[in-house]
C-alpha positions in Angstrom: 17.7 24.2 -3.6 15.9 26.9 -5.6 13.3 24.3 -6.7 12.9 23.2 -3.1 12.4 26.8 -2.0 9.7 27.4 -4.6 7.8 24.5 -3.0 8.2 26.1 0.4 6.7 29.3 -1.0 3.9 27.4 -2.6 4.7 29.1 -6.0 2.0 27.7 -8.2 3.1 29.8 -11.1 6.3 27.7 -11.3 4.5 24.3 -11.1 4.8 23.6 -14.8 8.6 24.1 -14.7 9.0 22.2 -11.5 7.1 19.2 -13.0 9.6 19.2 -15.8 12.5 19.1 -13.4 10.9 16.2 -11.6 10.6 14.2 -14.8 13.8 15.0 -16.7 16.6 16.7 -14.7 19.8 14.7 -14.9 20.6 15.1 -11.2 18.7 13.0 -8.7 18.9 15.7 -6.0 17.0 18.1 -8.3 14.4 15.5 -9.1 13.9 14.8 -5.4 13.6 18.5 -4.6 11.1 18.9 -7.5 8.9 16.1 -6.3 8.9 17.6 -2.8 8.1 21.0 -4.2 5.1 19.6 -6.2 3.7 18.1 -3.0 4.0 21.3 -1.1 2.4 23.3 -3.9 -0.5 20.9 -4.2 -1.0 21.1 -0.4 -1.0 24.9 -0.4 -2.8 25.6 -3.6 -5.7 23.1 -4.0 -6.6 24.3 -7.5 -3.3 22.8 -8.8 -4.5 19.3 -7.9 -5.4 17.6 -11.2 -5.0 14.4 -13.1 -2.0 15.6 -15.1 0.0 16.3 -12.0 -1.0 12.9 -10.6 0.2 11.2 -13.8 3.6 13.1 -13.5 4.1 11.9 -9.9 3.2 8.4 -10.7 5.6 8.3 -13.6 8.4 9.5 -11.3 7.3 7.1 -8.6 7.4 4.1 -11.0 10.2 4.9 -13.5 12.8 7.1 -11.9 16.3 5.5 -11.8 16.9 6.5 -8.2 15.0 4.8 -5.4 15.1 7.8 -3.1 13.4 9.9 -5.8 10.7 7.2 -6.4 10.0 6.9 -2.7 9.7 10.6 -2.2 7.4 11.0 -5.2 5.1 8.4 -3.6 4.8 10.6 -0.5 3.5 13.5 -2.6 0.5 11.5 -3.8 -1.5 12.3 -0.6 -3.3 15.2 -2.3 -5.2 12.9 -4.6 -7.0 10.8 -2.0 -10.4 12.6 -2.6 -10.0 13.2 -6.3 -11.1 11.3 -9.5 -7.5 10.0 -9.7 -7.7 8.2 -6.3 -8.5 4.8 -7.7 -5.7 4.9 -10.2 -3.2 6.1 -7.5 -4.4 3.3 -5.2 -3.8 0.6 -7.8 -0.4 2.1 -8.6 0.6 2.0 -4.9 -0.3 -1.7 -4.8 1.9 -2.4 -7.8 4.8 -0.4 -6.4 4.5 -2.1 -3.0 4.7 -5.6 -4.6 7.0 -5.0 -7.5 9.6 -2.3 -6.8 13.1 -3.7 -6.2 13.9 -1.2 -3.5 12.4 -2.0 -0.1 12.4 1.7 0.9 10.2 2.5 -2.1 7.9 -0.4 -1.1 7.4 0.7 2.5 6.7 4.3 1.3 3.9 2.8 -0.9 2.5 0.9 2.0 2.6 4.0 4.2 0.8 6.1 1.5 -1.7 3.4 0.9 -2.6 3.3 4.6 -2.4 7.0 5.1 -4.5 8.2 2.2 -6.2 5.3 0.3 -7.0 2.6 2.9 -10.7 3.1 2.5 -10.7 2.1 -1.2 -7.9 -0.5 -0.9 -8.3 -4.2 -1.8 -8.6 -6.0 1.6 -7.3 -9.2 0.0 -4.2 -7.3 -1.0 -3.8 -5.8 2.4 -4.2 -9.2 4.1 -1.5 -10.7 1.8 0.9 -7.9 2.8 0.7 -9.0 6.4 3.2 -11.8 5.5 5.8 -9.3 4.1 9.3 -9.6 5.6 9.3 -5.8 6.2 7.8 -5.0 9.6 7.0 -1.5 8.3 4.9 -2.9 5.5 3.2 -5.3 7.9 2.6 -2.4 10.3 1.1 -0.2 7.6 -1.1 -3.0 6.3 -2.4 -3.5 9.8 -3.2 0.2 10.0 -4.9 0.1 6.6 -7.1 -2.8 7.6 -8.0 -1.0 10.8 -9.2 2.0 8.7 -10.9 -0.1 6.0 -12.6 -2.6 8.2 -14.8 -5.1 6.3 -15.6 -8.8 6.9 -12.8 -10.7 8.5 -10.6 -7.7 9.2 -10.9 -7.9 13.0 -9.8 -11.6 13.2 -6.8 -10.9 10.9 -5.7 -7.9 12.8 -6.1 -9.7 16.1 -3.7 -12.4 14.8 -1.0 -9.7 14.4 -0.9 -9.2 18.2 1.6 -12.1 18.1 3.8 -10.6 15.4 7.5 -10.7 16.1 7.8 -6.9 15.8 6.7 -4.8 18.9 5.7 -2.0 16.5 3.4 -4.2 14.6 1.9 -5.5 17.8 1.2 -2.0 19.0 -0.4 -1.0 15.8 -2.5 -4.1 15.9 -3.8 -3.1 19.3 -4.6 0.4 18.0 -6.3 -1.0 14.9 -8.5 -3.1 17.0 -9.6 0.0 18.9 -10.4 1.7 15.7 -12.4 -1.3 14.4 -14.4 -1.2 17.7 -15.0 2.5 17.2 -13.0 3.4 20.2 -10.4 6.2 20.5 -6.8 5.4 19.9 -4.3 5.6 22.8 -3.1 9.1 23.2 -0.8 8.5 26.3 1.0 5.2 26.9 1.2 4.8 30.7 1.8 1.0 30.7 3.0 -1.6 28.2 0.2 -3.8 26.8 0.3 -7.4 28.0 2.2 -9.8 25.8 4.3 -7.2 24.0 7.5 -8.6 22.5 9.9 -5.8 23.7 13.4 -5.9 22.3 16.4 -6.2 24.6 18.2 -2.9 25.4 21.7 -3.2 24.0 24.8 -1.8 25.8 26.3 1.2 24.0 29.9 1.2 22.7 32.4 2.7 25.2 33.0 5.7 23.1 29.4 6.9 23.6 29.7 6.9 27.3 28.6 10.1 29.1 31.3 12.4 30.4 32.4 11.6 33.9 31.2 14.9 35.2 27.7 14.7 33.6 25.2 16.4 35.8 22.7 14.3 37.7 19.0 14.6 36.9 17.7 17.8 38.4 14.2 18.6 39.5 12.4 21.7 38.2 12.6 24.7 38.1 14.7 24.5 35.0 17.7 26.8 34.7 17.2 30.1 33.0 18.3 30.0 29.4 18.3 32.4 26.4 17.8 32.0 22.7 20.9 31.0 20.7 23.1 33.7 19.1 22.3 33.3 15.4 25.4 35.3 14.4 27.7 32.5 15.4 26.0 29.3 14.4 27.8 26.0 13.6 26.6 25.4 10.1 28.0 21.9 9.9 29.2 20.3 6.6 28.7 22.4 3.5 25.0 22.3 2.4 25.8 20.8 -1.0 23.4 17.9 -1.7 24.4 16.3 -4.9 22.2 13.2 -4.8 18.7 12.4 -3.7 20.0 10.5 -0.7 21.9 13.5 0.5 18.6 15.5 0.2 17.2 13.1 2.8 19.9 12.9 5.4 23.2 14.2 6.6 25.8 15.6 4.3 29.3 14.1 4.4 31.4 15.2 7.4 31.4 15.1 11.2 28.2 15.9 13.1 27.5 16.8 16.8 26.1 13.9 18.8 24.2 13.8 22.1 23.7 11.0 24.6 20.1 10.9 26.0 20.3 8.9 29.2 16.8 7.7 30.1 15.4 5.7 33.0 15.2 2.8 30.6 18.5 3.1 28.8 20.7 5.2 26.5 19.9 6.7 23.2 22.5 8.4 20.9 21.2 11.1 18.5 23.3 12.5 15.6 22.3 16.1 14.9 22.2 17.8 11.5 23.3 21.5 11.7 23.6 21.8 8.0 19.8 21.4 7.7 18.7 23.1 10.9 21.5 25.2 12.4 19.4 27.4 14.8 17.6 24.3 16.1 20.8 22.4 16.7 22.4 25.3 18.4 19.4 25.8 20.7 19.2 22.1 21.5 22.9 21.8 22.4 22.7 24.9 24.5 19.7 23.6 26.4 21.5 20.3 26.9 24.6 21.9 28.2 22.7 24.0 30.7 21.0 20.9 32.2 17.6 22.2 31.0 16.5 18.7 29.9 17.7 16.8 32.9 14.8 15.1 34.7 12.3 16.0 32.0 9.5 13.4 31.7 8.5 11.8 28.5 5.1 13.5 28.8 3.6 12.2 25.5 4.1 8.7 24.2 1.7 7.6 21.5 1.9 4.0 20.2 3.3 3.7 16.7 3.7 7.5 16.5 6.1 9.4 18.7 7.8 9.8 22.1 7.9 13.4 23.2 9.7 15.3 25.9 11.7 18.6 26.5 9.1 20.3 28.7 10.4 21.3 32.2 6.8 21.4 33.5 6.2 17.9 32.3 2.7 18.9 31.1 3.2 19.6 27.4 2.7 23.3 28.0 6.2 24.4 29.0 9.0 26.0 27.0 12.4 27.7 27.6 11.0 31.2 27.5 11.9 31.8 23.9 11.0 30.4 20.4 13.1 29.6 17.4 12.3 30.0 13.7 11.1 27.1 11.7 13.8 25.3 9.6 11.8 23.2 7.3 14.0 20.9 5.3 13.6 17.9 2.9 14.5 15.2 5.4 11.6 12.8 5.7 10.0 11.9 9.0 11.0 8.3 8.8 11.5 6.0 11.8 13.9 7.5 14.5 14.1 11.1 13.4 14.2 13.9 16.0 12.1 17.0 15.3 10.9 20.0 17.2 7.4 20.1 18.6 5.2 23.1 17.8 2.2 24.9 19.3 -1.2 24.3 17.7 -4.0 26.6 16.9 -7.3 25.4 15.4 -5.8 21.9 15.0 -2.9 23.3 12.9 0.8 23.6 13.9 1.9 27.1 14.4 5.0 28.0 12.4 8.0 29.5 14.4 6.6 28.3 17.7 9.3 25.7 18.6 11.0 26.0 21.9 12.4 23.1 23.8 9.9 20.3 23.2 11.1 17.6 20.8 9.9 14.2 19.6 11.3 11.1 18.1 9.3 9.1 15.6 8.6 5.4 16.4 7.6 4.6 12.8 7.4 6.6 9.6 5.3 9.8 10.0 5.7 11.3 6.6 2.6 13.5 6.9 4.7 15.6 9.3 7.4 16.3 6.7 6.1 19.7 5.7 5.4 21.6 8.9 8.0 20.3 11.3 11.7 20.9 11.5 13.8 17.7 11.6 17.2 18.2 13.0 18.8 14.8 13.6 18.3 11.0 13.8 18.8 8.2 16.3 22.2 6.6 15.7 21.9 3.9 18.4 19.6 2.8 21.2 16.4 3.0 19.2 15.1 -0.1 21.0 15.2 1.8 24.3 12.3 3.8 23.0 10.2 0.6 22.9 10.4 0.4 26.7 9.4 4.0 27.5 6.1 4.8 29.2 5.0 8.2 30.4 6.4 7.8 33.9 10.0 7.6 32.4 12.3 10.5 32.3 15.5 11.8 30.7 18.1 11.5 33.4 20.7 13.6 31.5 21.3 14.9 28.0 24.9 15.5 27.2 27.1 16.2 24.2 29.6 13.4 23.3 32.2 13.2 20.6 31.2 14.2 17.1 30.6 11.5 14.6 
């Protein structure tokens, strides 16, 4: 956790030692934290971006014994997209995507390739990856082709409109817009024609809402106050001993909430050990009925669904803000995080209130500024059906799990 904190601080003076931890520490949690810290320092202190650091990250990404460490090292390579190391990084990402035995590492490589290196990627390679069994890899390959363009890209991307995955279909639609030099969809108000939406499953009986759950209420929202930070539920002990525990919940029971939407039910498991103030605020708002009736005011295909604003405009809040609680949990598919205000196109730290979002696909570029505080446990397919006229009917706490 000290190594991770040095990354939060952008402590460039410690970079040499942190690189050593990433390469050689015997504990995978330390190597994960060190890789994360390297990425944060590179992002905050541009002068630290050099070929030697790129080589270190690539070595970790290709040789570390733990897949969670390899995957997280891949994410930190974004700082090298516009450097002399870019071509080497791009070739390495292709090799990782096709040869790593861990599917999680492979989709991380596909994500980074699309996010940072699509413009110099081999289109023949990208087209071949459209046949991968992983829908995330197909999705990211479609995204990369939409960015790269080139002869034949439009026809290939158009063929993915019939993919079995609704997420791949949506990204294909968005990639076609990009190829036509049109803006991407910022607000989903209707499902595109021909979309293969998954069925909405019934939830197990133990996740049912309490009998006295309040009905959806119109605004104005109830008056609420900031959580008492002197009496927070800190959850399980924050003692991550493996890389996987650095990227998810610690062993033990966790609070859960049932989000009952106009399209179905979603159960979210919250992580107070990583974001205690955020979880306390979220649970208090839910208990007060603050969220009841809130519209999903922002739905961006292949990105996020966002709600938690009583004004349903994207400008509302509970009348208070909570501090940032950055943590090492990646913004993979289905995580729940707090929204932030923006200034000059940059998120403003410590500006979270009541707005939150759930990711529809991996959004690892959001790892550093946003506070992740839980993950969808069941009902993710409900999110596929949401459009911006849908609402949260009720949000209520259910049994811990």
